[in-house]
C-alpha positions as CSV (number, residue, x, y, z in Angstrom):
1,X,-27.3,21.1,-19.3
2,X,-24.9,18.6,-17.7
3,X,-26.2,15.8,-15.5
4,X,-24.8,15.6,-12.1
5,X,-22.4,12.7,-11.6
6,X,-22.0,11.9,-15.3
7,X,-18.4,12.9,-15.2
8,X,-17.7,10.5,-12.3
9,X,-19.2,7.6,-14.4
10,X,-17.1,8.5,-17.4
11,X,-14.0,8.5,-15.2
12,X,-14.8,5.1,-13.8
13,X,-15.2,3.7,-17.3
14,X,-11.9,5.2,-18.4
15,X,-10.2,3.6,-15.3
16,X,-11.8,0.2,-16.0
17,X,-10.6,0.4,-19.7
18,X,-7.0,1.0,-18.6
19,X,-7.1,-2.3,-16.7
20,X,-8.2,-4.2,-19.8
21,X,-5.7,-5.3,-22.5
22,X,-5.5,-3.0,-25.6
23,X,-6.0,-6.0,-27.9
24,X,-8.3,-9.0,-28.0
25,X,-8.4,-12.3,-29.9
26,X,-11.4,-12.8,-32.3
27,X,-12.5,-15.6,-34.5
28,X,-14.3,-14.2,-37.6
29,X,-17.8,-15.9,-37.8
30,X,-17.6,-15.7,-41.7
31,X,-14.1,-17.1,-42.6
32,X,-13.2,-18.5,-39.1
33,X,-9.8,-16.7,-39.2
34,X,-8.4,-16.1,-35.8
35,X,-6.7,-12.7,-35.2
36,X,-5.6,-10.3,-32.5
37,X,-7.2,-6.9,-33.0
38,X,-7.5,-3.7,-31.1
39,X,-10.4,-3.5,-28.6
40,X,-12.0,-0.7,-30.7
41,X,-11.6,-2.6,-33.9
42,X,-14.0,-1.3,-36.5
43,X,-15.3,-4.6,-38.0
44,X,-15.5,-6.6,-34.8
45,X,-16.6,-9.5,-34.5
46,X,-15.6,-9.8,-38.2
47,X,-11.9,-9.7,-39.4
48,X,-12.6,-7.3,-42.2
49,X,-15.3,-5.2,-44.0
50,X,-15.5,-8.0,-46.7
51,X,-16.5,-10.6,-44.1
52,X,-19.0,-8.2,-42.6
53,X,-20.6,-7.6,-46.0
54,X,-20.7,-11.3,-46.8
55,X,-22.6,-11.9,-43.5
56,X,-25.0,-9.1,-44.3
57,X,-25.6,-10.6,-47.8
58,X,-26.3,-14.0,-46.2
59,X,-29.0,-12.5,-44.0
60,X,-30.5,-10.6,-46.9
61,X,-30.5,-13.7,-49.1
62,X,-32.2,-15.6,-46.2
63,X,-29.4,-18.1,-45.9
64,X,-29.6,-17.4,-42.2
65,X,-33.0,-17.7,-40.5
66,X,-34.3,-17.3,-37.0
67,X,-36.4,-20.4,-36.4
68,X,-39.7,-20.1,-34.5
69,X,-42.0,-22.9,-33.6
70,X,-45.1,-23.2,-35.8
71,X,-48.2,-22.8,-33.7
72,X,-51.3,-21.8,-35.6
73,X,-53.1,-20.7,-32.5
74,X,-50.5,-18.1,-31.6
75,X,-49.8,-17.0,-35.2
76,X,-51.8,-13.9,-36.0
77,X,-51.5,-14.4,-39.8
78,X,-52.7,-18.1,-39.7
79,X,-56.3,-17.1,-40.5
80,X,-55.2,-14.8,-43.3
81,X,-53.1,-17.5,-45.0
82,X,-55.6,-20.4,-44.6
83,X,-57.7,-21.1,-47.7
84,X,-61.2,-19.8,-47.5
85,X,-63.7,-22.7,-47.3
86,X,-66.7,-20.5,-48.2
87,X,-65.2,-19.8,-51.7
88,X,-66.0,-23.3,-53.0
């Protein structure tokens, strides 16, 4: 089943894409190399598969972390991690 008007949206997108340049400049977040790549570049925002894998490895090794403020009242696990005073 085809949705009504979906073809019109696709045409508008194609027209908008034709107005955009076919290439774009990127700066790889891993190696900082600047390059001009096609808009549909497979590894964007990275310059290569290698840099993408390095970045993934940094996340998995916890080199990168998303910081959150420490607030024991809002932390659901704070009670579970606190030492049990009744055990002594």
